[in-house]
N, C-alpha and C positions, 0 to 999 in steps of 0.2 A: 710502324707501330700502330696498332689500332687505337681508336679513341678511348675505349674503356680501360685499356692497359695504361694509357697516359693518366687517366683519372685516378686509377688505383695507386700508381706510383706517386702521383702528386699528393694524394691523401696520406700515404705513408710518410712522405717527406715533411708534410705540415700537420702531422697527427695531433699535436697539442691544440692548435687553433681549431681544427676540425672537431676535436673532442669537445671543446667549449661550445661549439655550435650544436653538436648532438645533445649535450647536456641541457642547453636552452630549450630544444625541442622536447626533450624528455620531460622537463619540468612542466611545460605547458600541457602536453598530452596527459601526463600523470594527474594533473589537477582536474582536467575535464573528466577523465575516466573515473577518478576517485569520487568526484561529486555525483556523476551519473549512477555509480554503483551504490553509494550511500542513499541517494534519492530513491532508487529502485527498492532497496531494502526497507527504507522508511515507509514508502507507500504500501509495500507488502505487509509491513507490521501494522499499519493503520487498518488495512482491509482485514487482517487477521483479528484485530481488536473488534472490528465491526462484526466479524463472524462470531466472535465470542458473545456479542450481545444477543445473538440468535436471530431475533426478528428484525425486520426493517421498519415495521410499524407496530405500535401497541394501541389497542382500542380499549378505552375505559369508559365507565359511565360519566356523563356530563354533569358532574356535581359542582354547584356554585357555592362559594363561601361568602356569606353576607355578614358584615360587621353590625352588631346590634348595640346601639347607643341609647343612653337615657339623658334626655335634655340636651343632647348635642355634644356634651363634654364627657359624660361618664360612660365608659365602655363596659358592656355586659358580656363581652366575648364574641365568638364567631358562630354563626348558625349555618349548617350545611343544608343546601336546598337541592333536591333532585333525588332520583332513584339510585340505590346502591348496586343495582344489578342491571344486566342487559338481557333483553328477551332473545332467545335463540332464533326467533322469527326474523331477526334482522341479519342473521348470518348470510342468507342467500343474496340479499341486496349488497352487503359489503363485499361478498365474493364477486358479484357482477361488476361493481365499480372497479375493484382491484384488477381482475383479469382483463377487462376491456382496456384499461389504461396501459397495461403491459403489452397487450396485443398491438395497440396503436403505436406505442413507442418502439417496439422491436419488429414490427411487421409480421407478427405471428398470425397464421390463419387457423390454427388448431382450435377446435371448439371445446376441448376438455378443460378440466381445472388446471390452472397454471400455478398460482400462488399457493403456498402452504398456510393454512389458517388453523391455528390451535387454540380453541376456546378453553377457558379455565374457570373453576369455581373454587373460591377460598372460603373455608369454614373453620372457625376457631372452636375447638372442642377439647374435651379432656380424654386422655388415654392413660390408664393406670394412675389416675389422680393427678396427672400433670397436664397443664394447659399446652396444647400443641396446635400448629396450623396444619390442616389437612387440605390438600389441593386435588380437585377433580380434574383429570386431563383425558384427552383422547390419545391413547398410548402411541399409536403409529404417527400421528401428526406431531406429538410432543417430541418424539425421538428425532424427527427431522429438524425441529427447531433447536433442540438442545444437543447439538453435535458434540459437545464436550463431555456429555455424560458417559461414565464408565461404571460398569457393574463390578463391585468389589467381591460380593458373594451372591450366589444364587443366579437368578435370571430375570429378564425383563417381564413387564406385565403382559399377560396373555388372556386371562379370564376376568370376568366381572367381580369375582370374590377374592382378588389378589391385591396386594399393596406393595409399594416400593418405598423404602425409607432412607432418609439422609443419614450419613455416617455419624454425625454428632447426636442426632435424635435417637438412633439405635443404641448408642452408648449410654445416653442419659436415661433412656427408658428400659435399658437392659433387655433389648429385643434382638433376636437373631432369626435367621432364615427358618421358616416353618412355624414360627409363633403366630398365634391368633390374637387379634385385638378387636374390640367392639367399638363401632362408630354409631352412637345413638341407637343401639340395639341391633345393628347390622354387623355380623362377623365377617372379617376379611383376614386372609392369611398373608404374612410377610413372605414374599417370593424372592426378594432381592434387596441388597444394601448397596447404595451408591458410594463411589469413592468420594473423598472430600473435594469440594470445589472452591471453598473459601467464600461462599455466598450464603444467602438465607436458605438455599435449598438443602444445606446440611442439617437444618433443624426441622424440616418438613416431612410429611408423609404424603405419598402420591397414590391415588386410587383412580380407577376408571370414572369418568365424569358421570355417567348414568347411575352408577352405584352411589356416589355421594349425593346426587340430586334426590334419589329415592330415600336415602337414609335421613335426610334433613328436610324433606318435603319442599324441595326447590326445583321441581320438574320444570324444564323449559327456561331456566334462568342460568346465567353465567356471570362471573365477576369481571372478566376481561378476556381479551383475545390477542394473541400474538400473530402477526402476519409476516411471512417471509416471502419477499418477491423473488423473481427468477434470477436476478443478478444485481450486482452493486450499482449498475448504471440505470436501473429501473427508476421511473419518475415517482419515487416514494412521497416526495413533498406534495406533488400534484394529487396523488392518490389520497393523502391525508386531507388535503383541502376539499376534495370532492366528497369524501365521507362526512366531513364536518358540516358541509353545506347542504347535503342531500338527505342525511339520516338524522332525525332529531333524537336527542337523549343520549348521544354518544360523543366521545371526543377522541379523535385519532391523533397520535403523536408520532412523527417520523424520528426514528432513532438517529438517523444520519445528521439531523439538525443538532443533536447533542455534540457530535464529534466534528462539526463543520469548522469550529474555531481552531481546533488542533490541526485540521487539514489545511486551513488557510495559513496558519503560522508556518507549517512545514513547507508550503509553497513559497512563502516569502523568503524563508531561509535558503531554499534551493535557488531561487532567482538571484539572491545576493551572492551566493557562492559561485554561480555561473558567471556573474559579472566579474568576480575575482579571477575566474578561470580565463575569461576573455582578455583581461589585462595581462595575465601571465603569458597567454599565447602571443599577445602583441609584443611583449618583451622578448620572447623567444624568436619572433619574426625579425625584430630589429637586430638581435644577436646574430642570427644567420646572415642577414643582409650585410652587417658590418664585417663579418668574417669573409664573405664573398668579395666585398669591395677591397678589402686589404689583399685578398688573393689576386685580384685583378692588378692592383698596383705593384705587387711583388712579381707578377708573371708577365710584365710588359715585354720583357726580352723574349720569353718563350712564345708569347702571342705573336710578336713581330716575326719570329722565325717561321711560325706556322703560316702566317700570311705570305711570307716570302716564298715558301715552297708550294703555295697554291691553295691553302685552306680557305674554304668559303666562310661567309658570315654564319651560315647555318651550322657548320661543323664546330666553329669556335663556341657558339652559344650552347651547342649540345654538350661540350666538355663540361661546362659549368652546371648545366641542368642534370647531367648524369651524377655529378658530385652531390647536387642537392637531393636527388632521389635516394642516393645511398645514405645521406644524413637523415632524410625523412624516414626511410625504412628502419634504420637502427634506432632512431628516436621513437618511432611508433611502437616497435617491439618492446623495448625496455620501458617506454612510457606506460604501456598497457599494464605490464606486470607491476611497475612501481605504483600506478594508480590503484590497482587492486589491493596491494599491500597497504597503501594509504587508507583505503576504505576499511580494511580490517583493523587498522590501528585507531582511526578517528571515529568510526561508527559507534562503537560501544561507549566512547568517552563523551561524544557530543549529543547523541540521540538515544543512548541506552538500547542500541540495536545490536543484538548478539547474533542474529541469524543472517550474517552477511556471507555471500558466496561470490566467487568470480563469475562474470557474465561473458560467455564466449562471443555473444553477439556484438560486444563492444570492441573486440579485437580489430575487425575491419574498419570500424569507425576510428579507432586510434591510429591505425596505419594510414588511412586516407587523410585524416586531419594532419598528421605529422608531415606526410609528403606534400600536402597542399601548402602548409606553412613554409616548408623549406623551398619549394618551387617558387611560390609567390615572392619570397624574400630574395630569390636569386635572379629574378627576371631583369631588374634594373642593372645589377652588376654584370650580368651576361650581355646585356645590350651595350653597356660601356665597353666591354671587352671587344665587341665587334667593331667598335669605332677606333681601336688602337691601330696606328699606322706603322709601317715598317720603319719609317724615319724615327718615330718615337722610341722604338726599341733600341736603335743605335745610340740615342741620346742617353739612355739609361745605363750604357756600358761604362 
């Protein structure tokens, strides 16, 4: 009889104990796969949220608030010191700092523009007797920043005399596609209405930057600019520090700094859960080891007979290792699917993550981990089996 046939028959004969060993491996593997899947979905959700922010950096005028006191005790309020606008002359220098930092970080040699820089001008004015915020934008750059924008009616900005309006503003002002509005004497035509975004954009009107500058005599001035770097790994904090130190009158803020606390908390939770997974794997390892030790004690007679007919130490060890591999394979397969189901169940409850999907790349990991745990747990019992003597088997009769 071949070794693998002996292993299969022995597993069938001791199926209950082997099943307990497989369940131990399944639980450990399931925990690891479930945690990895949830962590992957959590990171994807965080990056998706960062994408919704649009820019990686926001540059605003460096306005300082100074508390004004009378006699040291009586406060007269807060005084804002500094310019409320940024000169467009600073745009090339901001682009140079941003693109050079990205080139250095990612090893890019391309001399063209890399980052997306979208300047804006905010003007509060009246339209049809209602106070409304009008935003001057560079249409192409703005569309790359606001990836979540969707046009509900009409089309996007294409000409200087066109305007795009938020859904709520269109309803309140009773405006529709094709209507004309006056901005300080300059007529523009509503070319499109945005879908609701749940943000201030729903209440705003967007027109080309140059059009708004001319209408309100603000040529060469902007209120802020959004910068979108090439990737999430770009050194946005370093870029912000460089802009703040080299260009006076502006303040650069890295959006990632806002989300860093949430990312750090997610990392801590993942590390804690991985520690629990490690403990679970250790429990599974001891479970398999205990099963194999009991198998050795129960099979002293069979091992003695194998030794009597000339079986080598290597062949006896292989019998137990084959059994361990079968336990590991079954534990890895079922552990992977159980871990994926665990992620589907716990992800929405623990982290409000709804976009969880199975990760095929984790199947080889689950299989390798389960086999490794089973084999490691079997090494000592298999070694003990090779030390069984023929005389010991007769004593067990």
